[in-house]
C-alpha positions in Angstrom: 103.8 -18.2 -66.0 106.3 -20.7 -67.4 109.8 -19.8 -68.8 112.0 -21.2 -72.1 115.4 -20.3 -72.2 116.2 -24.1 -73.3 116.7 -25.2 -76.9 117.7 -27.2 -79.1 120.7 -26.1 -80.3 123.7 -23.2 -79.6 122.4 -20.6 -81.8 121.3 -17.0 -80.7 118.4 -16.6 -82.6 117.5 -13.4 -83.4 113.7 -13.6 -83.8 111.0 -14.3 -81.3 109.2 -16.8 -84.8 113.1 -18.3 -85.0 113.6 -19.3 -81.9 109.6 -20.7 -81.1 110.7 -22.8 -84.3 113.3 -24.2 -82.9 112.2 -25.1 -79.0 108.9 -26.6 -81.2 110.5 -27.9 -84.4 107.1 -30.4 -84.7 104.5 -27.4 -84.4 101.9 -27.9 -86.7 102.2 -24.1 -87.1 103.8 -20.9 -85.4 102.3 -18.1 -85.9 102.6 -14.1 -84.5 105.6 -12.7 -83.1 106.9 -11.6 -80.0 108.0 -13.5 -76.7 104.5 -14.4 -75.2 103.5 -17.9 -76.8 99.9 -19.5 -75.8 100.7 -23.2 -76.8 97.7 -25.9 -76.9 99.5 -29.2 -77.2 96.6 -31.1 -78.3 95.7 -34.4 -80.0 96.5 -33.0 -83.8 99.7 -31.4 -82.1 101.3 -28.8 -80.9 100.3 -24.9 -82.3 101.8 -21.7 -81.2 100.4 -17.9 -80.5 103.6 -15.5 -80.2 102.6 -12.3 -78.6 103.9 -9.2 -78.0 102.6 -8.6 -74.4 101.3 -10.9 -71.5 97.5 -9.7 -71.4 97.4 -10.6 -75.6 98.9 -14.0 -74.9 96.1 -14.8 -72.2 93.1 -13.5 -74.5 94.8 -16.1 -76.9 94.8 -19.7 -74.5 91.5 -18.2 -72.6 90.1 -18.1 -76.5 91.2 -21.3 -76.3 90.5 -22.4 -73.2 87.0 -21.7 -73.9 86.4 -22.8 -77.2 88.2 -25.7 -77.2 91.3 -26.2 -80.2 89.2 -28.6 -82.3 87.4 -32.5 -82.0 90.6 -34.1 -80.3 91.3 -30.9 -77.9 92.9 -32.6 -74.4 92.8 -29.0 -72.1 96.7 -28.9 -72.6 96.8 -25.5 -72.8 100.0 -23.1 -71.5 101.0 -19.7 -71.4 104.8 -19.1 -72.1 107.6 -16.4 -72.1 110.3 -17.0 -74.5 114.0 -15.7 -73.4 117.0 -15.4 -75.5 119.9 -16.0 -73.4 123.4 -13.9 -74.7 
């Protein structure tokens, strides 16, 4: 699983959602809360589902992998752990 620490500003974000919005500012949508992200980077844009556990994030990714994420699915789905730096 990849780990993302760097983002687009110098702030220390208080929530996982605000950190995700900083990392993926052009995401079509960002839902959930937690440090584990199931990310789909396909034809219609990036979507991010935040989860509280790596198992939940894996379940989200498995669901997208098995069904696709739409008509323009390019199978660019991954799990990412977010880390807030102090």
